[in-house]
C-alpha positions as CSV (number, residue, x, y, z in Angstrom):
1,X,4.6,6.7,-19.7
2,X,2.4,3.9,-18.8
3,X,2.0,4.1,-15.2
4,X,2.7,-0.1,-14.8
5,X,5.5,1.0,-16.9
6,X,6.7,3.2,-14.8
7,X,6.9,2.1,-11.8
8,X,8.6,-1.8,-13.0
9,X,11.2,0.6,-14.2
10,X,11.9,2.6,-10.7
11,X,11.6,-1.1,-9.7
12,X,14.5,-2.6,-11.2
13,X,16.7,0.1,-10.6
14,X,16.3,-0.7,-6.9
15,X,17.1,2.7,-5.8
16,X,14.6,2.2,-2.4
17,X,12.0,4.6,-4.0
18,X,9.7,5.9,-1.5
19,X,6.4,5.6,-1.4
20,X,3.7,7.4,1.2
21,X,1.4,5.1,2.2
22,X,-2.7,7.0,1.4
23,X,-6.2,5.0,2.4
24,X,-8.4,7.8,0.3
25,X,-9.1,9.5,-2.6
26,X,-7.9,12.9,-0.7
27,X,-4.4,11.6,1.0
28,X,-3.6,10.1,-2.0
29,X,-4.0,13.6,-4.2
30,X,-1.9,14.6,-1.0
31,X,0.7,12.4,-1.9
32,X,0.9,13.0,-5.1
33,X,0.7,17.1,-4.8
34,X,4.0,16.3,-2.7
35,X,6.0,14.9,-6.0
36,X,6.3,11.5,-4.9
37,X,5.9,9.4,-7.9
38,X,4.0,6.4,-6.5
39,X,0.9,5.7,-3.5
40,X,0.5,3.0,-1.8
41,X,-3.0,2.0,-0.7
42,X,-3.0,0.7,2.9
43,X,-5.0,-2.2,4.2
44,X,-4.8,-0.6,7.7
45,X,-5.9,2.3,6.7
46,X,-8.6,1.3,4.6
47,X,-10.2,-1.1,7.1
48,X,-9.8,1.1,9.7
49,X,-11.4,4.6,7.6
50,X,-13.8,3.1,5.3
51,X,-14.4,0.6,8.3
52,X,-13.5,1.9,11.4
53,X,-12.2,-1.3,12.4
54,X,-8.9,-3.1,12.6
55,X,-6.9,-5.0,10.1
56,X,-7.9,-8.3,10.8
57,X,-9.6,-9.9,7.4
58,X,-13.0,-7.1,8.1
59,X,-12.3,-5.4,4.1
60,X,-13.1,-8.0,2.2
61,X,-12.3,-7.9,-1.6
62,X,-15.1,-5.9,-2.5
63,X,-14.4,-2.7,-0.2
64,X,-10.8,-3.0,-1.0
65,X,-10.8,-3.4,-5.0
66,X,-13.6,0.1,-4.6
67,X,-11.2,1.5,-2.1
68,X,-8.5,1.2,-4.8
69,X,-10.8,2.3,-7.8
70,X,-11.0,5.3,-5.9
71,X,-7.8,6.0,-5.5
72,X,-6.7,5.6,-8.8
73,X,-8.9,7.5,-10.2
74,X,-7.9,10.3,-8.2
75,X,-4.1,10.7,-9.0
76,X,-1.9,10.7,-11.8
77,X,0.7,8.6,-10.3
78,X,1.2,4.6,-10.1
79,X,-0.3,3.0,-7.1
80,X,0.5,-0.3,-5.0
81,X,-2.6,-2.2,-3.5
82,X,-2.2,-4.2,-0.9
83,X,-4.7,-7.2,-1.5
84,X,-4.2,-9.3,1.4
85,X,-3.9,-12.7,1.3
86,X,-6.2,-12.7,-2.2
87,X,-9.4,-13.7,-0.8
88,X,-9.1,-17.4,-1.0
89,X,-7.7,-20.2,-2.7
90,X,-5.8,-20.1,-6.1
91,X,-9.4,-19.3,-7.7
92,X,-10.3,-16.3,-5.5
93,X,-6.6,-15.2,-6.1
94,X,-6.7,-15.5,-10.1
95,X,-10.0,-13.0,-9.6
96,X,-8.8,-10.6,-7.3
97,X,-6.0,-10.0,-9.5
98,X,-8.2,-9.2,-11.9
99,X,-10.1,-7.0,-10.2
100,X,-7.6,-5.3,-8.9
101,X,-5.9,-4.8,-12.4
102,X,-9.2,-3.4,-14.1
103,X,-9.5,-1.2,-11.3
104,X,-5.8,0.0,-12.5
105,X,-3.5,-0.8,-10.3
106,X,0.3,-0.7,-10.9
107,X,1.2,-3.3,-8.1
108,X,-0.2,-5.2,-5.7
109,X,0.7,-7.9,-2.5
110,X,-0.9,-10.7,-2.3
111,X,0.6,-12.7,1.9
112,X,1.0,-16.4,2.7
113,X,-1.3,-16.0,6.1
114,X,-4.3,-17.9,6.8
115,X,-7.4,-15.5,6.2
116,X,-8.8,-14.2,8.0
117,X,-5.6,-11.8,8.1
118,X,-4.1,-10.2,10.7
119,X,-1.7,-6.6,10.4
120,X,2.0,-7.7,9.4
121,X,2.8,-6.3,12.9
122,X,0.6,-7.9,15.5
123,X,0.9,-11.3,17.3
124,X,-1.2,-14.5,16.0
125,X,-0.4,-14.4,12.4
126,X,-0.6,-18.3,11.3
127,X,0.7,-18.8,7.9
128,X,-0.5,-21.5,5.3
129,X,1.9,-23.8,3.4
130,X,5.4,-22.6,1.0
131,X,3.5,-25.1,-1.9
132,X,-0.2,-23.9,-1.5
133,X,1.2,-19.5,-1.5
134,X,3.6,-20.8,-4.3
135,X,0.2,-21.7,-6.3
136,X,-1.8,-18.8,-5.2
137,X,1.6,-16.6,-6.4
138,X,1.3,-18.7,-10.0
139,X,-2.4,-18.1,-10.4
140,X,-1.7,-14.0,-9.8
141,X,1.1,-13.8,-12.6
142,X,-0.9,-15.8,-14.9
143,X,-3.8,-13.9,-14.0
144,X,-2.7,-10.8,-15.5
145,X,-3.4,-9.6,-18.7
146,X,-1.0,-6.3,-18.0
147,X,2.7,-7.9,-17.9
148,X,3.6,-4.5,-16.3
149,X,1.8,-4.9,-13.7
150,X,3.9,-5.9,-10.6
151,X,2.8,-9.1,-8.5
152,X,4.4,-8.8,-4.9
153,X,4.5,-12.0,-3.0
154,X,4.7,-11.1,1.2
155,X,5.6,-13.7,3.4
156,X,4.8,-13.4,7.4
157,X,6.4,-16.4,8.1
158,X,9.7,-15.0,10.2
159,X,7.7,-14.6,13.4
160,X,6.3,-18.4,13.2
161,X,9.0,-20.2,11.6
162,X,12.1,-18.0,12.1
163,X,14.1,-15.8,9.5
164,X,15.8,-18.5,7.2
165,X,12.7,-19.8,6.2
166,X,10.9,-16.7,5.4
167,X,14.3,-16.4,2.7
168,X,13.4,-20.2,1.8
169,X,9.7,-18.6,1.1
170,X,10.1,-15.6,-0.8
171,X,12.3,-17.7,-3.1
172,X,9.9,-20.3,-3.8
173,X,7.3,-17.5,-4.9
174,X,10.2,-15.7,-6.7
175,X,10.4,-19.2,-9.0
176,X,6.1,-19.5,-8.8
177,X,6.8,-15.6,-10.9
178,X,6.5,-13.0,-8.1
179,X,8.3,-9.5,-9.3
180,X,8.9,-8.0,-5.8
181,X,9.6,-10.1,-2.9
182,X,7.9,-9.0,1.1
183,X,9.3,-10.3,4.0
184,X,7.5,-8.8,6.7
185,X,8.0,-7.4,10.0
186,X,12.6,-8.2,10.3
187,X,13.4,-7.5,14.3
188,X,16.9,-6.6,13.5
189,X,19.5,-4.5,12.1
190,X,20.8,-7.6,10.8
191,X,17.6,-9.7,9.3
192,X,17.1,-5.9,7.6
193,X,20.6,-5.9,6.3
194,X,20.5,-9.5,5.1
195,X,17.2,-10.0,2.7
196,X,17.9,-8.0,-0.4
197,X,21.0,-9.6,-0.3
198,X,20.1,-12.7,0.2
199,X,17.3,-12.7,-2.5
200,X,18.0,-12.0,-6.2
201,X,14.3,-10.3,-6.9
202,X,13.6,-6.9,-5.8
203,X,12.5,-6.3,-2.4
204,X,10.2,-4.0,-0.5
205,X,10.9,-2.4,3.1
206,X,7.5,-1.8,5.2
207,X,8.6,1.1,7.3
208,X,6.3,0.4,9.6
209,X,6.3,3.4,12.3
210,X,6.0,1.3,16.4
211,X,5.8,-2.0,14.5
212,X,8.4,-5.3,15.1
213,X,11.0,-3.7,12.7
214,X,13.8,-1.1,13.0
215,X,13.3,1.7,11.2
216,X,17.0,2.7,9.4
217,X,17.3,5.8,7.9
218,X,16.4,5.7,4.5
219,X,19.4,6.6,2.9
220,X,20.5,3.3,4.7
221,X,17.8,1.2,3.2
222,X,18.6,2.6,-0.4
223,X,22.2,2.0,-0.1
224,X,21.5,-1.3,1.0
225,X,19.6,-2.2,-2.4
226,X,15.4,-2.6,-1.7
227,X,13.5,-0.7,-4.6
228,X,10.7,-0.3,-2.9
229,X,10.1,1.4,0.7
230,X,6.1,2.1,1.7
231,X,5.5,4.5,4.7
232,X,2.1,2.8,5.0
233,X,-0.4,4.0,8.1
234,X,2.0,7.4,8.2
235,X,-0.6,9.8,6.6
236,X,-3.5,8.1,8.8
237,X,-2.4,8.4,12.0
238,X,-1.1,12.0,11.0
239,X,-4.4,12.9,9.8
240,X,-6.1,11.4,13.2
241,X,-3.9,13.4,15.1
242,X,-4.7,16.4,14.0
243,X,-8.3,15.4,13.6
244,X,-8.0,14.7,17.4
245,X,-6.0,17.9,18.6
246,X,-8.5,20.5,16.6
247,X,-11.6,18.3,18.1
248,X,-10.0,18.6,21.7
249,X,-9.4,22.0,21.5
250,X,-12.7,23.1,19.7
251,X,-14.1,21.1,23.1
252,X,-11.8,23.7,25.3
253,X,-12.1,26.8,23.5
254,X,-15.9,26.2,22.3
255,X,-15.1,29.1,19.8
256,X,-14.5,27.2,15.9
257,X,-13.4,31.1,14.7
258,X,-10.3,31.1,16.9
259,X,-8.8,27.3,15.4
260,X,-9.3,28.6,11.9
261,X,-5.4,28.8,11.4
262,X,-5.4,24.9,11.9
263,X,-7.2,24.5,9.1
264,X,-6.8,24.8,5.3
265,X,-8.1,27.2,3.4
266,X,-11.2,26.7,1.5
267,X,-9.8,27.9,-1.6
268,X,-6.5,26.1,-1.2
269,X,-8.6,22.9,-0.5
270,X,-11.2,23.3,-3.6
271,X,-7.8,23.3,-5.3
272,X,-6.3,20.1,-3.9
273,X,-10.1,18.6,-5.2
274,X,-10.5,20.1,-9.2
275,X,-13.4,22.5,-7.9
276,X,-12.4,25.3,-10.5
277,X,-11.8,22.9,-13.1
278,X,-14.5,20.9,-12.8
279,X,-16.7,24.0,-12.9
280,X,-14.7,25.5,-16.3
281,X,-15.9,21.9,-17.5
282,X,-19.8,22.7,-16.4
283,X,-19.6,25.8,-18.2
284,X,-17.9,23.8,-21.6
285,X,-21.5,22.0,-21.3
286,X,-23.8,24.6,-20.8
287,X,-26.8,25.3,-23.2
288,X,-25.6,27.7,-25.6
289,X,-28.2,30.9,-25.4
């Protein structure tokens, strides 16, 4: 089935599709190999892994689209991608959606922050007027060529103007055509529970470790009716911890051979990235003797 159509059908069921984050081709492949039906491209992780910089607007459209393209090409499952603010006004949003769509995403989210944006769980965010964001969502919807491409509208207003205003904004973005609503960083269990009840469109929950939101069990989030639950940075944090521990141990022991049990075997990694398959293809194209 078409990847976008498959994701849309999962979203319509509203049964809490768990979507781990990834930040490059290998991490995306690991998500797919683990059996998850979709993968999320984290903007936080893209900026951190590609640039070594925080999620403060350093990664622009060029870096983000290139990462989308590479990750989509690396896996057979749908990819949901962070598109920050759309990188400008409604005209820029149109170009962003077109670029992401050509790169192969199944869904993308656009937020109502002022550019340069900040990670949604950091202090100091600013948001644009509701009407201005609604026009950006309208531009995004009109720009897509495939009607199955999902447009996710994110609001960061809760931290600035309160929960009620965040819900009003989400409703306005739904009226502008957003397929999925993403109220970022609710701070209480009551808010987490209220969001999918208050909004008619399918909702996304950001399961961000160390962030501002209480992290309810996945089963509870499913029961509340969230359509998508993203785990944006867990793979990045897990990989970083494993590499840091390895390097610390290496520095202490000065003997790499004693640490081989911490490594994925060479053959297994080659299998993950398709070495055997590509070598077989190479043999097919060898000139006949």
